C-alpha positions in Angstrom: -1.6 5.1 27.2 -1.5 1.3 27.2 1.1 -0.8 29.1 3.9 -2.7 27.6 1.8 -5.4 25.9 -0.8 -5.2 23.1 -3.0 -8.1 22.1 -3.1 -9.0 18.4 -6.5 -10.2 17.0 -7.2 -11.5 13.5 -10.3 -11.9 11.4 -10.0 -15.4 10.0 -11.2 -15.9 6.5 -15.0 -15.6 6.4 -15.3 -14.6 10.1 -17.4 -11.7 11.1 -15.6 -11.2 14.4 -11.9 -11.4 15.2 -10.1 -14.1 17.2 -7.2 -13.5 19.7 -4.0 -14.4 18.0 -0.9 -13.2 19.9 0.8 -10.7 22.1 3.1 -7.9 21.2 5.6 -7.0 24.0 7.5 -3.7 24.2 11.1 -4.5 25.2 13.3 -2.5 27.5 14.4 0.7 25.8 10.9 1.2 24.3 12.1 0.6 20.7 11.9 -3.1 19.8 8.7 -5.2 20.0 8.6 -9.0 20.3 5.7 -11.3 19.3 4.4 -14.7 20.4 1.3 -16.6 19.3 -1.3 -17.5 21.9 -1.6 -21.3 22.5 -5.3 -21.1 21.7 -4.6 -19.6 18.3 -2.1 -22.3 17.5 -4.8 -24.9 18.1 -7.5 -23.0 16.3 -9.0 -24.6 13.2 -8.4 -22.3 10.2 -5.5 -20.5 11.9 -2.5 -19.7 9.7 0.9 -17.9 10.0 0.6 -14.2 9.9 3.7 -14.0 7.7 6.1 -16.5 6.1 8.7 -15.5 8.7 6.3 -16.1 11.6 5.7 -19.9 11.6 3.1 -21.3 13.9 4.9 -22.5 16.9 5.4 -21.5 20.5 8.0 -19.1 21.7 9.0 -15.5 21.4 9.8 -14.0 18.0 12.2 -11.2 17.9 12.0 -8.7 15.0 14.5 -9.0 12.1 17.7 -7.0 12.4 17.1 -3.4 11.8 13.4 -3.6 12.4 11.5 -2.4 15.5 8.7 -4.9 15.0 7.8 -7.6 12.5 6.9 -5.9 9.2 3.4 -7.6 9.1 2.5 -5.4 12.1 4.1 -2.3 10.5 1.8 -3.0 7.5 -1.2 -2.7 9.9 0.0 0.5 11.4 0.0 4.2 10.4 2.6 5.8 8.1 3.5 9.5 7.9 -0.1 10.9 7.6 -1.6 8.7 10.3 1.3 9.3 12.7 0.9 13.1 12.2 -2.8 12.9 13.1 -2.0 10.7 16.2 0.8 13.0 17.4 -1.3 16.1 16.9 -4.6 14.8 18.4 -3.4 12.1 20.9 0.1 13.3 21.8 1.2 9.9 23.2 4.0 10.5 25.7 5.9 7.3 24.8 5.4 7.1 21.0 6.6 3.5 20.7 5.5 1.2 17.8 2.8 -0.4 19.9 1.4 3.1 20.9 1.0 4.0 17.2 -0.8 0.6 16.6 -3.0 1.3 19.6 -4.0 4.8 18.7 -4.6 4.2 15.0 -8.0 3.5 13.6 -9.5 0.0 13.8 -10.4 -0.5 10.2 -6.8 -0.9 9.1 -5.5 -2.6 6.0 -5.7 -6.4 6.0 -7.2 -8.6 8.7 -5.4 -7.6 11.9 -6.7 -5.8 14.9 -5.3 -4.7 18.2 -6.9 -4.8 21.6 -6.0 -4.0 25.2 -7.6 -7.3 26.3 -7.0 -10.9 25.4 -10.5 -12.0 26.4 -12.5 -9.3 24.7 -11.9 -7.4 21.5 -11.4 -3.8 22.8 -9.8 -1.5 20.3 -9.3 2.1 21.3 -12.0 3.1 18.8 -14.4 1.1 16.7 -14.5 1.7 12.9 -16.9 4.3 11.6 -16.9 4.7 7.9 -18.0 8.1 6.5 -20.0 8.8 3.3 -19.5 11.0 0.3 -21.7 13.8 1.7 -19.1 14.3 4.4 -16.2 14.8 2.0 -16.2 18.6 2.2 -15.8 18.5 6.0 -13.1 15.7 5.7 -11.1 17.8 3.2 -11.3 20.9 5.3 -10.2 18.9 8.4 -7.2 17.4 6.5 -6.1 20.9 5.2 -6.4 22.3 8.7 -4.2 19.6 10.1 -1.6 20.1 7.3 -1.5 23.8 7.9 -1.2 23.3 11.7 -4.4 25.3 12.2 -6.7 24.8 15.2 -9.2 22.0 14.7 -12.9 22.2 15.6 -14.1 19.4 17.7 -16.2 18.0 14.9 -13.1 17.7 12.7 -11.2 15.6 15.3 -13.4 12.5 14.9 -13.3 12.9 11.1 -9.5 12.7 11.0 -9.0 9.8 13.3 -10.6 7.3 10.9 -7.8 7.6 8.4 -4.9 7.0 10.9 -4.8 3.3 10.3 -4.0 3.7 6.6 -0.5 3.8 5.1 1.1 6.4 3.0 2.1 10.1 3.4 -1.0 11.8 1.9 -4.3 12.7 3.7 -6.9 10.0 3.4 -9.8 8.3 5.2 -12.3 5.4 4.8 -15.8 5.7 3.6 -18.7 3.6 2.4 -20.6 4.3 -0.8 -22.9 2.1 -2.8 -22.6 -0.7 -0.3 -18.8 -0.9 -0.9 -15.7 0.1 1.2 -13.5 2.9 -0.3 -10.4 4.8 0.6 -10.8 8.5 0.0 -7.6 10.2 -1.0 -7.5 14.0 -0.6 -5.6 16.7 -2.4 -2.8 18.2 -0.3 -2.4 21.9 0.3 1.2 21.3 -1.0 0.0 20.0 -4.4 1.1 21.9 -7.5 -1.1 19.9 -9.9 -4.2 17.7 -9.8 -2.7 14.7 -8.0 -6.0 12.9 -7.4 -7.2 13.3 -11.0 -3.8 12.1 -12.3 -3.7 9.1 -10.1 -7.3 8.1 -11.1 -6.4 8.5 -14.8 -3.2 6.5 -14.3 -5.1 3.6 -12.7 -7.6 3.7 -15.6 -4.7 3.6 -18.1 -3.0 0.7 -16.2 -6.3 -1.3 -16.5 -6.3 -0.7 -20.3 -2.7 -2.2 -20.3 -3.9 -5.4 -18.8 -2.9 -4.6 -15.2 -5.2 -5.7 -12.4 -6.5 -2.5 -10.6 -9.1 -1.6 -8.1 -12.1 0.5 -9.1 -11.6 4.2 -8.7 -13.5 7.5 -9.4 -13.2 11.2 -8.8 -15.7 13.1 -6.6 -15.8 16.9 -7.0 -15.6 18.8 -3.7 -15.9 22.5 -4.4 -13.2 23.3 -7.0 -11.1 20.3 -6.1 -11.4 16.5 -6.5 -11.2 13.7 -4.1 -10.2 10.3 -5.4 -12.1 7.2 -4.2 -10.3 3.8 -4.5 -12.3 0.6 -3.8 -10.7 -1.5 -1.1 -9.4 -4.8 -2.3 -8.7 -6.2 1.2 -12.5 -6.4 2.0 -15.1 -9.0 0.9 -18.6 -8.0 -0.3 -20.0 -9.1 3.1 -17.5 -7.0 4.9 -15.1 -9.8 5.7 -11.4 -9.0 5.8 -8.6 -10.4 3.6 -5.1 -10.8 5.2 -2.6 -8.5 3.5 1.2 -8.2 3.4 3.2 -5.5 1.7 5.9 -6.4 -0.7 8.3 -5.1 1.9 7.1 -7.6 4.4 7.4 -10.5 1.9 10.9 -9.5 0.8 12.1 -9.3 4.4 10.3 -12.5 5.3 12.2 -14.3 2.5 15.5 -12.9 3.6 16.2 -10.3 0.9 18.5 -7.5 2.0 17.4 -3.9 1.1 19.8 -3.7 -1.8 18.1 -6.8 -3.2 14.6 -5.4 -3.3 13.5 -5.6 -6.9 10.8 -6.7 -9.3 12.6 -9.9 -10.2 12.9 -10.7 -6.5 9.2 -10.2 -6.1 8.7 -12.6 -9.1 10.7 -15.2 -7.2 8.4 -14.7 -4.2 5.4 -15.0 -6.5 6.7 -18.4 -7.8 7.0 -19.6 -4.2 3.8 -18.3 -2.7 1.1 -17.5 -5.3 -1.6 -19.8 -6.6 -1.3 -18.8 -10.2 2.4 -18.0 -10.6 2.3 -17.4 -14.3 -0.5 -14.8 -14.0 1.1 -12.9 -11.1 4.6 -12.9 -12.7 3.1 -11.5 -15.9 1.3 -8.9 -13.8 4.5 -7.8 -12.1 6.3 -7.5 -15.4 3.5 -5.4 -16.9 3.5 -3.2 -13.8 7.2 -2.7 -13.9 7.2 -1.7 -17.6 4.1 0.5 -17.1 5.8 2.4 -14.2 8.9 3.0 -16.2 7.1 4.4 -19.2 4.7 6.4 -17.0 7.4 8.0 -14.9 6.0 6.4 -11.8 9.2 6.3 -9.8 7.4 6.1 -6.5 7.1 2.3 -6.9 8.8 1.4 -3.6 8.2 -1.9 -1.8 5.2 -0.7 0.3 3.4 0.3 -2.9 2.9 -3.4 -3.9 1.2 -6.1 -1.8 -0.1 -9.6 -1.4 -3.5 -11.0 -0.4 -4.0 -14.3 1.4 -6.7 -16.7 0.0 -6.4 -19.3 2.7 -3.5 -21.2 1.2 -1.5 -18.8 -1.0 -0.2 -15.2 -1.0 -1.3 -13.7 -4.3 -0.2 -10.4 -5.9 -2.7 -7.6 -4.9 -4.0 -5.2 -7.6 -1.8 -2.2 -8.5 -2.2 0.9 -6.4 -0.5 4.3 -5.8 0.2 4.6 -9.5 0.9 8.1 -11.0 3.5 10.0 -12.9 5.9 11.7 -10.5 6.9 14.4 -13.1 10.5 14.3 -12.0 12.3 12.3 -14.7 14.7 10.8 -12.1 15.9 8.0 -14.3 15.6 5.3 -11.7 12.9 3.3 -10.0 12.6 2.7 -6.3 12.7 -1.1 -6.9 15.4 -2.9 -8.9 14.5 -3.5 -12.5 17.1 -5.8 -14.0 20.8 -6.2 -14.6 21.4 -2.4 -14.4 19.8 -2.1 -11.0 17.1 0.6 -10.7 17.7 2.2 -14.1 14.5 3.3 -15.7 14.8 1.8 -19.1 13.1 -0.8 -21.2 16.5 -2.3 -22.0 16.9 -2.9 -18.3 13.4 -4.4 -18.0 14.2 -6.8 -20.8 17.5 -7.9 -19.2 16.0 -10.1 -16.5 12.7 -11.1 -18.2 13.5 -14.8 -17.7 13.0 -14.4 -13.9 9.4 -13.5 -14.7 9.1 -16.7 -16.7 9.1 -14.8 -20.0 11.1 -15.4 -23.1 12.6 -12.3 -24.8 10.0 -12.6 -27.5 7.1 -12.8 -25.0 8.5 -9.9 -23.0 8.9 -7.8 -26.1 5.3 -8.5 -27.1 4.1 -7.3 -23.7 6.2 -4.1 -23.9 4.9 -3.4 -27.4 1.3 -3.8 -26.2 1.8 -1.6 -23.2 3.6 1.1 -25.2 0.8 1.1 -27.8 -1.8 1.7 -25.1 0.3 4.2 -23.2 0.8 6.3 -26.4 -2.9 7.3 -25.9 -2.3 8.6 -22.5 -3.0 12.3 -23.2 -6.5 11.5 -24.5 -7.2 9.1 -21.7 -6.0 11.5 -19.1 -8.3 14.2 -20.5 -11.3 11.9 -20.6 -10.6 11.0 -16.9 -10.6 14.6 -15.7 -6.9 15.6 -15.7 -6.7 19.4 -16.4 -5.1 20.4 -19.7 -2.3 22.3 -18.0 -1.4 19.1 -16.0 -1.3 17.0 -19.2 1.0 19.6 -20.7 3.3 19.4 -17.7 3.5 15.6 -18.0 4.4 15.6 -21.7 8.1 15.7 -21.1 8.1 12.9 -18.5 5.7 10.2 -19.8 6.8 7.9 -22.7 10.2 9.6 -23.0 12.2 8.2 -25.9 15.4 7.8 -23.7 13.6 5.2 -21.7 14.0 2.7 -24.5 17.8 2.6 -24.1 19.9 4.4 -21.5 23.7 4.2 -21.9 24.5 6.2 -18.8 25.4 4.6 -15.4 22.3 3.9 -13.3 21.5 6.7 -10.8 20.9 5.9 -7.2 18.6 7.7 -4.8 
Protein backbone atom coordinates (compact mmCIF):
# COMPACT_ATOMS: atom_id res chain seq x y z
CA UNK A 1 0.00 0.00 0.00
CA UNK A 2 1.23 3.50 -0.79
CA UNK A 3 1.23 6.38 1.70
CA UNK A 4 -1.05 9.38 1.57
CA UNK A 5 0.45 10.92 -1.58
CA UNK A 6 0.65 9.76 -5.17
CA UNK A 7 2.62 11.53 -7.90
CA UNK A 8 0.87 12.36 -11.17
CA UNK A 9 2.91 12.05 -14.36
CA UNK A 10 1.87 12.94 -17.89
CA UNK A 11 2.98 12.05 -21.39
CA UNK A 12 3.21 15.42 -23.11
CA UNK A 13 2.19 15.43 -26.76
CA UNK A 14 4.78 13.57 -28.82
CA UNK A 15 6.79 12.49 -25.76
CA UNK A 16 7.96 8.90 -25.41
CA UNK A 17 8.42 9.21 -21.66
CA UNK A 18 6.23 10.91 -19.05
CA UNK A 19 7.05 14.03 -17.06
CA UNK A 20 6.18 14.63 -13.38
CA UNK A 21 3.15 16.84 -13.19
CA UNK A 22 1.60 17.07 -9.74
CA UNK A 23 0.76 15.47 -6.42
CA UNK A 24 -2.44 13.85 -5.22
CA UNK A 25 -2.86 13.98 -1.44
CA UNK A 26 -5.32 11.86 0.53
CA UNK A 27 -7.06 14.08 3.07
CA UNK A 28 -8.04 13.08 6.63
CA UNK A 29 -10.96 10.71 6.56
CA UNK A 30 -9.49 8.80 3.59
CA UNK A 31 -12.20 9.94 1.19
CA UNK A 32 -11.30 13.21 -0.55
CA UNK A 33 -8.10 13.78 -2.54
CA UNK A 34 -6.54 17.18 -3.27
CA UNK A 35 -4.20 18.05 -6.15
CA UNK A 36 -1.45 20.54 -6.79
CA UNK A 37 0.84 21.11 -9.75
CA UNK A 38 4.59 20.75 -9.33
CA UNK A 39 6.51 23.99 -9.82
CA UNK A 40 8.71 22.34 -12.45
CA UNK A 41 5.65 21.35 -14.47
CA UNK A 42 4.24 24.88 -14.37
CA UNK A 43 7.51 26.09 -15.92
CA UNK A 44 7.81 23.25 -18.43
CA UNK A 45 7.55 24.14 -22.15
CA UNK A 46 4.56 22.38 -23.65
CA UNK A 47 2.81 21.93 -20.31
CA UNK A 48 -0.96 22.42 -20.33
CA UNK A 49 -3.85 22.30 -17.82
CA UNK A 50 -5.01 18.75 -17.18
CA UNK A 51 -8.62 19.93 -17.29
CA UNK A 52 -10.41 23.26 -17.81
CA UNK A 53 -11.12 23.41 -14.06
CA UNK A 54 -7.44 22.89 -13.15
CA UNK A 55 -5.77 26.09 -14.40
CA UNK A 56 -1.99 26.13 -14.25
CA UNK A 57 -1.14 27.99 -11.09
CA UNK A 58 0.33 27.21 -7.69
CA UNK A 59 -1.73 26.10 -4.76
CA UNK A 60 -3.89 23.20 -3.68
CA UNK A 61 -7.01 22.31 -5.66
CA UNK A 62 -9.86 20.73 -3.72
CA UNK A 63 -12.23 18.44 -5.64
CA UNK A 64 -15.62 19.83 -6.66
CA UNK A 65 -18.53 19.38 -4.27
CA UNK A 66 -19.76 15.82 -4.24
CA UNK A 67 -16.55 14.44 -5.77
CA UNK A 68 -13.79 12.49 -4.02
CA UNK A 69 -11.15 13.67 -6.49
CA UNK A 70 -11.02 15.74 -9.65
CA UNK A 71 -12.90 13.94 -12.44
CA UNK A 72 -9.86 13.99 -14.75
CA UNK A 73 -8.19 11.53 -12.38
CA UNK A 74 -11.34 9.46 -12.09
CA UNK A 75 -11.20 9.11 -15.91
CA UNK A 76 -7.72 7.61 -15.55
CA UNK A 77 -8.82 5.12 -12.91
CA UNK A 78 -10.75 1.86 -12.88
CA UNK A 79 -14.53 1.48 -12.94
CA UNK A 80 -16.58 -1.50 -11.79
CA UNK A 81 -14.65 -4.22 -13.65
CA UNK A 82 -11.20 -2.89 -12.76
CA UNK A 83 -12.14 -2.36 -9.12
CA UNK A 84 -13.47 -5.89 -8.89
CA UNK A 85 -10.15 -7.26 -10.16
CA UNK A 86 -8.18 -5.05 -7.75
CA UNK A 87 -10.31 -5.98 -4.77
CA UNK A 88 -10.08 -9.68 -5.60
CA UNK A 89 -6.38 -9.86 -6.42
CA UNK A 90 -4.80 -7.03 -4.38
CA UNK A 91 -7.27 -6.69 -1.52
CA UNK A 92 -6.05 -3.17 -0.59
CA UNK A 93 -6.86 -2.55 3.09
CA UNK A 94 -7.63 1.14 2.67
CA UNK A 95 -9.43 1.25 -0.71
CA UNK A 96 -9.24 5.00 -1.16
CA UNK A 97 -9.32 6.63 -4.57
CA UNK A 98 -5.53 6.93 -4.73
CA UNK A 99 -5.22 3.23 -3.88
CA UNK A 100 -7.38 2.29 -6.88
CA UNK A 101 -5.28 4.59 -9.09
CA UNK A 102 -2.10 3.01 -7.77
CA UNK A 103 -3.17 -0.60 -8.18
CA UNK A 104 -4.72 -0.21 -11.64
CA UNK A 105 -2.76 -0.99 -14.80
CA UNK A 106 -0.30 1.52 -16.22
CA UNK A 107 -1.64 1.67 -19.78
CA UNK A 108 -4.74 3.62 -18.82
CA UNK A 109 -6.94 5.81 -20.99
CA UNK A 110 -5.44 9.16 -21.94
CA UNK A 111 -1.97 10.43 -21.09
CA UNK A 112 -1.77 10.29 -17.28
CA UNK A 113 0.33 7.95 -15.19
CA UNK A 114 0.82 7.52 -11.45
CA UNK A 115 4.05 6.85 -9.59
CA UNK A 116 5.25 6.43 -6.02
CA UNK A 117 8.18 8.74 -6.83
CA UNK A 118 8.51 12.30 -8.08
CA UNK A 119 12.02 11.75 -9.38
CA UNK A 120 11.52 8.47 -11.23
CA UNK A 121 8.49 7.09 -12.99
CA UNK A 122 7.72 4.03 -10.89
CA UNK A 123 4.20 2.70 -11.50
CA UNK A 124 3.21 -0.43 -9.64
CA UNK A 125 3.33 -2.43 -12.88
CA UNK A 126 4.57 -1.57 -16.35
CA UNK A 127 2.18 -2.02 -19.25
CA UNK A 128 2.25 -5.38 -20.98
CA UNK A 129 -0.06 -5.70 -23.95
CA UNK A 130 -1.29 -9.14 -24.92
CA UNK A 131 -1.91 -10.63 -28.36
CA UNK A 132 -4.84 -12.32 -30.05
CA UNK A 133 -3.39 -15.81 -29.48
CA UNK A 134 -3.92 -15.22 -25.75
CA UNK A 135 -7.62 -14.37 -26.01
CA UNK A 136 -8.81 -17.84 -24.98
CA UNK A 137 -6.86 -17.66 -21.71
CA UNK A 138 -7.97 -14.06 -21.13
CA UNK A 139 -11.62 -15.00 -21.63
CA UNK A 140 -11.32 -17.97 -19.28
CA UNK A 141 -9.65 -15.78 -16.66
CA UNK A 142 -12.41 -13.15 -16.91
CA UNK A 143 -15.13 -15.78 -16.53
CA UNK A 144 -13.39 -17.31 -13.51
CA UNK A 145 -13.30 -13.92 -11.83
CA UNK A 146 -16.96 -13.19 -12.64
CA UNK A 147 -17.98 -16.57 -11.21
CA UNK A 148 -15.78 -16.04 -8.13
CA UNK A 149 -13.83 -19.20 -8.91
CA UNK A 150 -10.21 -19.81 -7.85
CA UNK A 151 -7.72 -18.26 -10.26
CA UNK A 152 -4.64 -20.05 -11.49
CA UNK A 153 -1.47 -18.02 -11.11
CA UNK A 154 -1.12 -17.61 -14.87
CA UNK A 155 -4.54 -15.94 -14.95
CA UNK A 156 -3.70 -13.33 -12.34
CA UNK A 157 -1.24 -11.47 -14.56
CA UNK A 158 -3.65 -11.64 -17.47
CA UNK A 159 -6.45 -9.92 -15.57
CA UNK A 160 -4.43 -7.05 -14.11
CA UNK A 161 -3.77 -5.48 -17.49
CA UNK A 162 -7.41 -4.49 -17.88
CA UNK A 163 -7.83 -2.84 -14.48
CA UNK A 164 -7.01 0.65 -15.77
CA UNK A 165 -9.92 0.70 -18.23
CA UNK A 166 -13.34 2.14 -17.50
CA UNK A 167 -16.69 0.41 -17.74
CA UNK A 168 -18.44 -2.49 -16.04
CA UNK A 169 -17.65 -5.29 -18.51
CA UNK A 170 -14.54 -7.51 -18.65
CA UNK A 171 -11.83 -6.17 -20.94
CA UNK A 172 -8.09 -5.85 -21.43
CA UNK A 173 -5.50 -4.28 -23.73
CA UNK A 174 -3.71 -6.02 -26.56
CA UNK A 175 -1.58 -5.35 -29.62
CA UNK A 176 -2.35 -6.65 -33.08
CA UNK A 177 -1.08 -5.60 -36.48
CA UNK A 178 1.10 -2.92 -34.92
CA UNK A 179 -1.92 -1.19 -33.34
CA UNK A 180 -3.28 -0.90 -29.81
CA UNK A 181 -6.72 -2.41 -29.17
CA UNK A 182 -9.15 -2.82 -26.31
CA UNK A 183 -10.46 -6.37 -26.12
CA UNK A 184 -14.02 -6.57 -24.78
CA UNK A 185 -15.14 -9.99 -23.58
CA UNK A 186 -18.58 -11.56 -23.35
CA UNK A 187 -19.84 -11.88 -19.79
CA UNK A 188 -21.18 -15.06 -18.22
CA UNK A 189 -24.33 -13.01 -17.53
CA UNK A 190 -25.00 -12.18 -21.19
CA UNK A 191 -28.27 -13.39 -22.64
CA UNK A 192 -27.37 -12.45 -26.22
CA UNK A 193 -24.26 -11.81 -28.34
CA UNK A 194 -23.28 -8.48 -26.77
CA UNK A 195 -19.89 -8.24 -28.50
CA UNK A 196 -21.28 -8.96 -31.97
CA UNK A 197 -24.12 -6.49 -31.47
CA UNK A 198 -21.78 -3.70 -30.32
CA UNK A 199 -19.43 -4.31 -33.26
CA UNK A 200 -22.38 -4.21 -35.69
CA UNK A 201 -23.71 -1.04 -34.04
CA UNK A 202 -20.38 0.74 -34.49
CA UNK A 203 -20.33 -0.29 -38.14
CA UNK A 204 -23.88 1.00 -38.55
CA UNK A 205 -22.96 4.29 -36.83
CA UNK A 206 -20.09 4.75 -39.26
CA UNK A 207 -22.48 4.33 -42.19
CA UNK A 208 -24.58 7.11 -40.63
CA UNK A 209 -21.67 9.55 -40.82
CA UNK A 210 -20.62 9.19 -37.18
CA UNK A 211 -16.89 9.07 -36.40
CA UNK A 212 -16.02 5.66 -34.96
CA UNK A 213 -12.90 3.66 -34.08
CA UNK A 214 -12.10 0.53 -36.06
CA UNK A 215 -13.49 -2.68 -34.58
CA UNK A 216 -13.71 -6.35 -35.40
CA UNK A 217 -14.83 -9.66 -33.95
CA UNK A 218 -12.43 -12.49 -33.11
CA UNK A 219 -13.89 -15.98 -32.59
CA UNK A 220 -12.77 -17.70 -29.39
CA UNK A 221 -14.26 -21.16 -29.28
CA UNK A 222 -18.01 -20.73 -29.68
CA UNK A 223 -17.96 -17.11 -28.54
CA UNK A 224 -16.70 -13.80 -29.90
CA UNK A 225 -14.39 -11.17 -28.45
CA UNK A 226 -14.69 -7.62 -29.79
CA UNK A 227 -11.56 -5.62 -30.55
CA UNK A 228 -11.83 -1.81 -30.63
CA UNK A 229 -8.87 0.24 -31.82
CA UNK A 230 -7.69 2.77 -29.26
CA UNK A 231 -8.22 6.38 -30.30
CA UNK A 232 -6.14 7.77 -27.43
CA UNK A 233 -2.90 6.41 -28.90
CA UNK A 234 -0.75 7.69 -31.77
CA UNK A 235 0.77 5.37 -34.40
CA UNK A 236 4.19 5.69 -32.71
CA UNK A 237 2.71 4.75 -29.34
CA UNK A 238 2.39 8.31 -28.08
CA UNK A 239 -0.53 9.10 -25.80
CA UNK A 240 -3.34 11.59 -26.34
CA UNK A 241 -4.84 13.37 -23.32
CA UNK A 242 -8.47 12.39 -22.74
CA UNK A 243 -11.39 13.76 -20.72
CA UNK A 244 -14.78 12.13 -20.41
CA UNK A 245 -17.87 14.20 -21.12
CA UNK A 246 -18.58 13.93 -17.40
CA UNK A 247 -15.29 15.64 -16.58
CA UNK A 248 -15.94 18.40 -19.10
CA UNK A 249 -19.49 19.00 -17.87
CA UNK A 250 -18.35 19.23 -14.25
CA UNK A 251 -15.39 21.42 -15.21
CA UNK A 252 -17.76 23.86 -16.93
CA UNK A 253 -20.04 24.04 -13.90
CA UNK A 254 -23.00 21.98 -15.09
CA UNK A 255 -25.07 20.31 -12.38
CA UNK A 256 -26.04 16.65 -12.78
CA UNK A 257 -29.58 17.55 -13.86
CA UNK A 258 -28.09 19.72 -16.63
CA UNK A 259 -26.05 16.93 -18.23
CA UNK A 260 -27.33 16.77 -21.80
CA UNK A 261 -26.36 16.61 -25.45
CA UNK A 262 -27.13 20.33 -25.90
CA UNK A 263 -24.88 21.12 -22.92
CA UNK A 264 -22.11 19.11 -24.57
CA UNK A 265 -22.69 21.11 -27.74
CA UNK A 266 -22.06 24.29 -25.75
CA UNK A 267 -18.81 22.79 -24.45
CA UNK A 268 -17.84 21.90 -28.03
CA UNK A 269 -18.39 25.51 -29.12
CA UNK A 270 -16.10 26.67 -26.33
CA UNK A 271 -13.29 24.13 -26.59
CA UNK A 272 -13.22 22.36 -29.98
CA UNK A 273 -11.13 23.25 -32.99
CA UNK A 274 -13.90 22.62 -35.53
CA UNK A 275 -17.08 23.46 -33.65
CA UNK A 276 -19.43 22.91 -36.59
CA UNK A 277 -18.07 19.42 -37.23
CA UNK A 278 -18.22 18.31 -33.60
CA UNK A 279 -21.68 19.78 -32.95
CA UNK A 280 -22.99 17.94 -36.00
CA UNK A 281 -21.33 14.74 -34.78
CA UNK A 282 -23.05 15.13 -31.41
CA UNK A 283 -26.45 15.66 -33.03
CA UNK A 284 -26.02 12.62 -35.25
CA UNK A 285 -24.90 10.54 -32.27
CA UNK A 286 -27.92 11.63 -30.21
CA UNK A 287 -30.40 10.78 -32.99
CA UNK A 288 -28.66 7.48 -33.72
CA UNK A 289 -28.77 6.45 -30.04
CA UNK A 290 -32.48 7.25 -29.81
CA UNK A 291 -33.38 5.22 -32.90
CA UNK A 292 -31.05 2.34 -32.00
CA UNK A 293 -32.37 2.04 -28.43
CA UNK A 294 -28.91 2.80 -27.07
CA UNK A 295 -30.06 4.20 -23.73
CA UNK A 296 -26.68 3.56 -22.08
CA UNK A 297 -25.43 6.89 -23.44
CA UNK A 298 -24.37 8.37 -20.10
CA UNK A 299 -21.74 11.08 -19.64
CA UNK A 300 -18.80 8.67 -19.35
CA UNK A 301 -19.66 7.09 -22.69
CA UNK A 302 -18.61 10.25 -24.56
CA UNK A 303 -15.23 11.93 -24.44
CA UNK A 304 -12.81 14.60 -25.66
CA UNK A 305 -9.25 14.40 -26.97
CA UNK A 306 -6.64 17.15 -26.60
CA UNK A 307 -4.69 18.21 -29.71
CA UNK A 308 -2.31 20.62 -27.97
CA UNK A 309 -4.67 23.58 -28.09
CA UNK A 310 -8.26 22.29 -28.21
CA UNK A 311 -10.44 19.61 -26.66
CA UNK A 312 -12.17 17.89 -29.60
CA UNK A 313 -14.99 15.37 -29.52
CA UNK A 314 -13.67 11.79 -29.43
CA UNK A 315 -15.09 9.10 -31.71
CA UNK A 316 -18.25 7.31 -30.60
CA UNK A 317 -17.86 4.21 -28.44
CA UNK A 318 -19.94 1.85 -26.25
CA UNK A 319 -22.79 1.99 -28.77
CA UNK A 320 -25.32 -0.85 -28.81
CA UNK A 321 -29.08 -1.50 -28.45
CA UNK A 322 -30.00 -2.09 -24.82
CA UNK A 323 -33.12 -4.10 -25.74
CA UNK A 324 -35.14 -2.49 -22.97
CA UNK A 325 -37.27 0.20 -24.60
CA UNK A 326 -36.94 2.49 -21.60
CA UNK A 327 -38.23 5.59 -23.33
CA UNK A 328 -35.50 7.85 -21.97
CA UNK A 329 -31.79 8.45 -22.57
CA UNK A 330 -29.17 8.85 -19.86
CA UNK A 331 -28.32 12.35 -21.14
CA UNK A 332 -30.83 15.12 -21.71
CA UNK A 333 -32.01 15.41 -25.30
CA UNK A 334 -34.11 18.57 -25.62
CA UNK A 335 -37.00 20.52 -24.18
CA UNK A 336 -38.62 17.30 -22.89
CA UNK A 337 -35.58 16.28 -20.88
CA UNK A 338 -34.33 12.74 -21.49
CA UNK A 339 -37.35 11.59 -23.49
CA UNK A 340 -36.29 9.26 -26.29
CA UNK A 341 -38.03 10.83 -29.26
CA UNK A 342 -37.11 12.51 -32.51
CA UNK A 343 -39.53 15.29 -31.65
CA UNK A 344 -37.47 15.97 -28.52
CA UNK A 345 -34.21 15.84 -30.49
CA UNK A 346 -35.56 18.44 -32.91
CA UNK A 347 -36.69 20.75 -30.10
CA UNK A 348 -33.20 22.03 -29.25
CA UNK A 349 -31.44 21.65 -32.62
CA UNK A 350 -30.43 25.34 -32.63
CA UNK A 351 -28.02 24.66 -29.74
CA UNK A 352 -26.15 22.36 -32.14
CA UNK A 353 -25.96 25.17 -34.69
CA UNK A 354 -28.58 23.52 -36.90
CA UNK A 355 -31.70 24.98 -38.45
CA UNK A 356 -34.84 22.86 -38.28
CA UNK A 357 -34.48 22.07 -41.98
CA UNK A 358 -30.82 21.00 -41.56
CA UNK A 359 -31.65 18.92 -38.48
CA UNK A 360 -34.50 17.19 -40.32
CA UNK A 361 -32.19 16.34 -43.23
CA UNK A 362 -29.74 14.71 -40.82
CA UNK A 363 -32.53 12.75 -39.14
CA UNK A 364 -33.85 11.55 -42.51
CA UNK A 365 -30.41 10.36 -43.62
CA UNK A 366 -29.77 8.53 -40.35
CA UNK A 367 -33.22 6.92 -40.40
CA UNK A 368 -32.74 5.81 -44.02
CA UNK A 369 -29.45 4.10 -43.16
CA UNK A 370 -30.73 2.67 -39.89
CA UNK A 371 -33.66 1.08 -41.70
CA UNK A 372 -31.09 -1.37 -43.11
CA UNK A 373 -29.97 -2.46 -39.64
CA UNK A 374 -31.16 -6.12 -39.82
CA UNK A 375 -29.10 -6.76 -42.95
CA UNK A 376 -26.05 -4.92 -41.61
CA UNK A 377 -26.27 -6.72 -38.26
CA UNK A 378 -26.43 -10.07 -40.05
CA UNK A 379 -23.44 -9.18 -42.24
CA UNK A 380 -21.44 -8.18 -39.15
CA UNK A 381 -22.01 -11.46 -37.32
CA UNK A 382 -25.07 -10.90 -35.10
CA UNK A 383 -26.95 -14.23 -34.71
CA UNK A 384 -30.46 -14.40 -36.23
CA UNK A 385 -32.13 -14.92 -32.86
CA UNK A 386 -30.51 -11.73 -31.51
CA UNK A 387 -31.66 -9.74 -34.53
CA UNK A 388 -35.17 -11.04 -33.91
CA UNK A 389 -34.95 -9.99 -30.26
CA UNK A 390 -33.95 -6.46 -31.30
CA UNK A 391 -36.78 -5.95 -33.81
CA UNK A 392 -39.25 -4.52 -31.28
CA UNK A 393 -36.70 -2.04 -29.88
CA UNK A 394 -34.75 -0.62 -32.85
CA UNK A 395 -36.45 2.03 -35.05
CA UNK A 396 -39.73 1.91 -33.10
CA UNK A 397 -42.38 4.13 -34.65
CA UNK A 398 -43.30 5.70 -31.30
CA UNK A 399 -39.84 7.29 -31.20
CA UNK A 400 -40.93 9.81 -33.82
CA UNK A 401 -43.40 11.50 -31.50
CA UNK A 402 -44.10 10.72 -27.86
CA UNK A 403 -46.98 12.44 -26.12
CA UNK A 404 -46.44 10.90 -22.70
CA UNK A 405 -44.56 12.66 -19.93
CA UNK A 406 -40.84 11.96 -19.95
CA UNK A 407 -39.75 9.04 -17.78
CA UNK A 408 -36.90 9.41 -15.33
CA UNK A 409 -34.45 6.71 -14.28
